[in-house]
N, C-alpha and C positions, 0 to 999 in steps of 0.2 A: 293535390291539387287538380283538378280536372283540367282537362285541354281548354274545355269553351272558357273557363273562369278566367285563365292566363290570358285568352285572346280577347275578352269579351271589351277592355278597355280600349284597343285599339279601332274599334268600329267607329267610322265617323259618320253623323248623320247625312251630311252632305252627298260624300263619297256613296253611300247605299243609296238615296235618291237616284243620283247619276247613273248609276247601275239600273235599276229599276226604269230608269226613263229609256235607257238604251234597248234593255229588255222587251219593255213595252213595244217598240218599234218593229220588233221581230216579227212576222207572222204568225199567225194562230196555229197554223200547222207546224211551224219549226218547234212553238212553245209545248205542242201536243208530240212530237216525234217520237217522245221517248214510251207514250202510252202506246202507239200505234205498232213501235217497235216491240213490244213486251206483247199486246194482243197478237200479233200476227206469230211471232216466233212460238209461244205454247202458253195459252192461257191457263192459269192455277188458280181456281178461287182459295185466297188463303184461310177463309173458316171451314170451308168443305175439307181442305189438306189437313188442318188443326183439330178437327173434329173428335177424331180417335183419340188423339192424346188428351182431349178437354173432357172425355166423357166422365160423367161424375165429379166435375171438378168442383161444384158449388156442395154437393155431398160431403166430399172430402174435406173442404174448409170446414163445413160447420162442425166435421169430428175434431177439427182442431180448436174448435171453439167451446167445446164440452164443459159445461156449467151447470150447477144443481138450482140456482136462483132462477126462476120462471122467467121473471120480467128482465135482467140481464140477457138472459137468452134469447127471448124475444126480439131484444132489441140487436142484438149480436146478428140474429139471423136476418132482420128487416132488408138489407142491402143484397142478400146472397139469395136472394128467392130463383135465380136461375134464368131471371128474364134479361139480365144484360149481355151486351156481345161477347164480354172478356176479351176485350182487345188487346190488353196488355198480355194475360197470359199465353193468346194465341200468337204475338209476335214472338214470346220466349221459345214455345215448343216449338216454332217454325225454325227460328234462329240454332237452336240446339240440333234439330235435325241436318240443316246446313251446313253446320259445322263437325258434325260428326260424320256426315259423306265427305266431307273434304279433306277430313284426316285419315280416315280408314275405310270408308263406303259402308261407313255403318247406318243403317235404316232405322235403328231404334232409337227413341228418347230413354236417357237413362232415369232411373228413381229418383236422384237426385237432382236432375234437371227439371222433371215436371214439379220436382217440390219447390224450385226457383220459381217457377210458374205461379203456383199457390199462393207463395209467400207474396209475390209480386201486387197479386189482387188483394190480399190483405192488407199489405202496405198501404195500397191505394185508396181503399175503401176507408181504412181509419185515418187516412188522410181528407176525406170527403167530409167525414162526420164532425171533423174539429174545423175544416174550413165553413161548416155550414153554421157553426156554434160562432165562428170569428163574425161572419159577414150577415147573421141574425137572418139565413134564408130560410124560406118558407116551403119551397118545392124542390125537389131532386126527381131525375127521372121520371117525371110525370106523376108523383105522389110527394105526400107530405114529409118533412124532415125528421129526421129524429128529436132532434130539438124542440119542434112546435108539438110532437105527440107527446114526448115525455119529460121536454124541458131541458135546458141548458145544462144543468149540472150534471143529469143523469147521460146525456149524451155525450160530454165529456169522458164521461166515466167509460162508457160502451166503447169509444174511439180508442182508449189507453188500453182497455181489454183484448182489444182486436189487436192492436200493436205488439202487446204483450204474447200473444199466441203466435204471432207471426216471428217473435224472437226465439221462441221456444222451438219452433219448427225449423228455422234458421240454423239455430245450435246443433239441432236433431242431424244435421247432414254432416257436420262433424270436420269440416275445411275451413280452416282458418283464413284462409285466402279470401273465399264465399263470404264467410262473416263481415270481413273488413271492407269488402266491396259493397254489398246491402246495407252494411248499416250507415255507409256513406249518404245514400239516398234520405236516410230518417233524417241525418245533420244538414242535408240540402234542402229537404222541405222546411224545416225551420228555418234556416237561413233564407230561405225563400220569400217565406211569409213576413220576416223582418223586410227583407227589401220591399216588397209590396205595402208594406206601411209609410214608408219614406218617398220622397219626391226629389227631381235634382232640378235645379234653375237654368242649368246650361244645356242646350238643345241636343249636343252631341251624346253629354255625359247620360242624358234622360233617356234616350235611346240604348244605349250600351245597358243602363242598370235595367230597362224593360227586357231585354233579351237574355241578361243574366239572370235577373227574376223567372223568366220563363223556362230557361234553362232547369233550376235550381226547382220550380214547384212542379214541373211536368217531365221534362226529358230528362232527368238524372234517374229516374225511376226506370224508364225503358232502357238507356245507356246502359246503367250497371246490373240490370237485370240480363239483358243480353250478352254484356260481358263475360257474366258469373257461369252461363251456360256454355258459352264459348272456352274458358276454363275448365269447365268441367268433362268437355268432350274432345279440348285440342292442346296439345303442350306449346303451342306456337303463340309466341307472343305477338306475332303479325296480324293471327287471325282475332285474338282477342281485341286488338285496335279496331279491324274491321267491324267487329259488331258493336264495339262501343261508339264507333262515329255512327254506324246506320242508327242506332237507336237513339243517339244523342240528335240527329238531323231529321229523322221522322218524327221524334218526340216534341221538337220545336215548331215543325211545319203543322202538327196536330194543333198545338196550343195557339200558332197564329189564326188557323183558319177556325178555330173555337170561338177567337177575338171577333173575327170578321162576323161570325153568325148571331153574336150578339147585335149587328147591326141588321143584318139580313134575313133572319129568321123569324117566325113567328114564334109565341111563346108555346103555342099547343106542340107546333112540331120539335121544338127545342127541348121539352121538358124542365124548362124553368125560365123564368120571366126574361123578355128580351130588355135590351139597355142594363142590366145587371150591373156591367162594370161602372157606367157612368154614376147609379146610383150609391155605388160603394165609395166611387171617389176616385176610380183607376182611370189612367191614360194608358189605353191598349195601342198597339200596332194600328189602327185607322186612325184613332184620336192624333197620336203622335204625325202621321204623314199629312194628317188636314191641315195641322197646325202650321205647316208651311204655308199652306195657302191662305190661312186666317191667323195672321199672328195674334189676333184677339184673343185665341183661345188658351193662350200662355197664362194668362192670368187666371183664366178659370181653372187649368192644371194644377197652378201651385196653390190654390185655396181647394184643391180636390172637388170642384163641382158643387162647392156648400152652398152657394147663394139661390134665393129662390130663382127661377127659370134656367140655370146654368145648366140643368142636365138637358131641357129640351134644344136650348142654341146650341149646344155641343152637339147633340143629336143631328141635328139639323146642317151643322156646319160638316159633320163628316160627310151625310149623303151628299151634299154638292160640291164636295171635294172629290179627289179620286182617291183616298185613303184605304176605301176598302179594295180598290184594284189594286193599289201599291201594295199592300199586305198581303194580299193572294200572290203577286207575284214573288214577293219574298218567300213565302212558303213554298212556292214551284221550286225556286232555287234550292230550298234545303233537302226538298223531296230529289231533285235532282242529284245532288250531295250525296245523298242516302244510297241511291241508286248506282253510283260510279264506287263507293264503297263496296257493295254488296257482289256486285260484279267480278270483283276479285277473287271471289270462291270459286271452287270448281262448280259447273252446270248442276243441277239439280232441280226438282220441281220445288224444292223447298225456296230454294235461290229465287226462281221465277215468281214466285207467291210472293214472296218479300217484297220484290219489283213490283209486282202489279198492286201492293199495298200501299206503295206509297203513291198511285193514281187515285186509289180510295179514298186515301187522307184528304186530298184536293178537292174530291166529288163530293164528298158528304154533305148533307143537310142538317144534319143533328148529331 
């Protein structure tokens, strides 16, 4: 069992809120001290640094998706168009280099480590295809979803095929430990989706439920991919834990900011409709924090915003509350935790880039 799920039940919503109230009253310069330190030390653009190892990434993914049926090939290639930022593969190759340098000063990414980056992107994309079917979504990354173009049944099969191709690539690495680590991601994705379908009446349980779902659906992939490349590059279990904890904390922060953007970003900028989570009946961080100030939201949460006017009222309550602000502070704390972990590795440009990446997660607007 992952460390996060072991601890998630101990979260107290009131404790979390008290922590963030104290955190809020510290000065802005103190909140951003981590950013200033990193920038002053040695600015490293993660995307620039990872570009060499990610060259031809999407072409290599398409090679894994070799299929004779023209329609299935077109569907599988649809999101691998090279226009994405390759956020997850970039973290993976940077972590691989940082761990390799920490272990024996090797500056090269091993072929097996790069394969993990490819597999991570394939698993992530397959999960998006399935999510869009479950949510009946009509847009993703600024264009129509697979299920809107080809229909739900074919979209499910395309997602399954991408996942199966990722499994074949994973088996080809030939390391049973790596297979075990990365198949945990697939299990977590399914369990996370089931968690998302449920609700908790108790306020403390509800927040723990939300954080556990966030870990399983988003952070597990990053955490376990980082752990996998650390295992391939370094025999020290302490390094494996550092890589895992960094990925876990960055992954949770990433999703928290995503949940904030659902309330603060316009649809054109985000590449998908805003208020999407409320329309799906989901109570994310901003809603759960807002619920403290507006207890009448409890009933709406339990009925998953299903009554006419619920979505609009909940949207208004969130924007009138400090829910967005508190969720952002929570993301900051996870990013600070990620930075503390990665600083345990030997200094390297890749380590600094991973530190800078935590700033980019907090500042992103799409």
